[in-house]
N, C-alpha and C positions, 0 to 999 in steps of 0.2 A: 502492501501502501505506500503511496506516495504520501510526503509530508505537505503541510500547506506552503512549507515553501517551493518546493518542486513548481505543488498545482500556480504558484505565483509567477515562477520561471516560465513555465510553459502557456503565460497569460489563460489558465484556464477562469484565476478566479484575480481581480480588480487588487492594485496595491498600489501605494506613492511611491510611483521608484523615483529616486532622484540622480540613480550615477550605476552604469552598468557597461560591462565589457566580454567580453569572449568565454569569462569562466568565473567571472565574480554578479553579481545583482546585490544592490546598497535599496534599502527600502527605509522610509517611517514606521516607527515602530507604535501597533493601535493606542497602547499604552504608554504614552511614555514618562519617563521617569527626570526628565531632562529635558531644559529648555527645547536643547537638538537630543532629541534620542535614533538613533541611526541605525539598523541590524546590515552587515558585511555577509552577505550569506555567500557560499562558494555553489556553483551548480550543480558541485558536481553531487550525490545525495547521503552526506556520515553520518550516522548518526550521532555521535561523540567523539570528543575528542579522544576517549581512549578504543576509540575506534581508525583513529589513522595509523595507515602502512607509512612507508619507505617513500614508496612512488606518492606520498603527496606534501614532501617537504617545500618544494615551488608554491604549493597549492597556498599551502599555509600563510609563509613568504610574499605571496601577492596580494593576501586579501590585512594583511598591513600596509604595503604599499596602497593599495587602497585607501583606505583609516588616513594616512598620510594624503592623501591628494584631496581626498573628501573636504577631510580637517580642513586645508586647506582656502578650497575654494567657495567653503564658506565661512571661514575668514574666524575661525576658531580657535587654527593652528596653535595657539599661545596654551591654553587652557581644554584641555579633555583627557574622555578613559576611557580607554578599552580594557574589554572584558570577555571573555566565555563563563558560562554555567554548564557546569559538567552534573548529569542527572537533575532528575527533579528534587533530593534533599539541598541542593543547592542552586534550583531556582528554573535547571533548563523545563523549558514546558513545549519545547517543538526539539523532534530528535532527528534534530536535521543543523549541523553544526553552524553558526554563526554567532559574529563579531558584535559587540553593543560598541559605540561610540557612542558618547554622553557631554555634554557640553551644558557649561547654561551662561556664556560671554555673553549671547546675544539675550 
């Protein structure tokens, strides 16, 4: 079964897309916890950080470079937080890895 993020990537469900490239999509979080709360999502469906494989190294690095670019584009590159949640016990709600970018600068 596909995650909600895979459905967004496949345009089966609408989302507020901020940025997209070949392997990554960035959307606004529907329940923001900061003035800016974005989700940086790989198009490859990987349930948790614990499911990463050696072949995912470049994809994970790409997520961080996308975070840097988006933060700069939104003029929040002088203050933001990046975080992964892993498993429900630590607030992972969608089992398709995603990097949260949060900022209260704007």
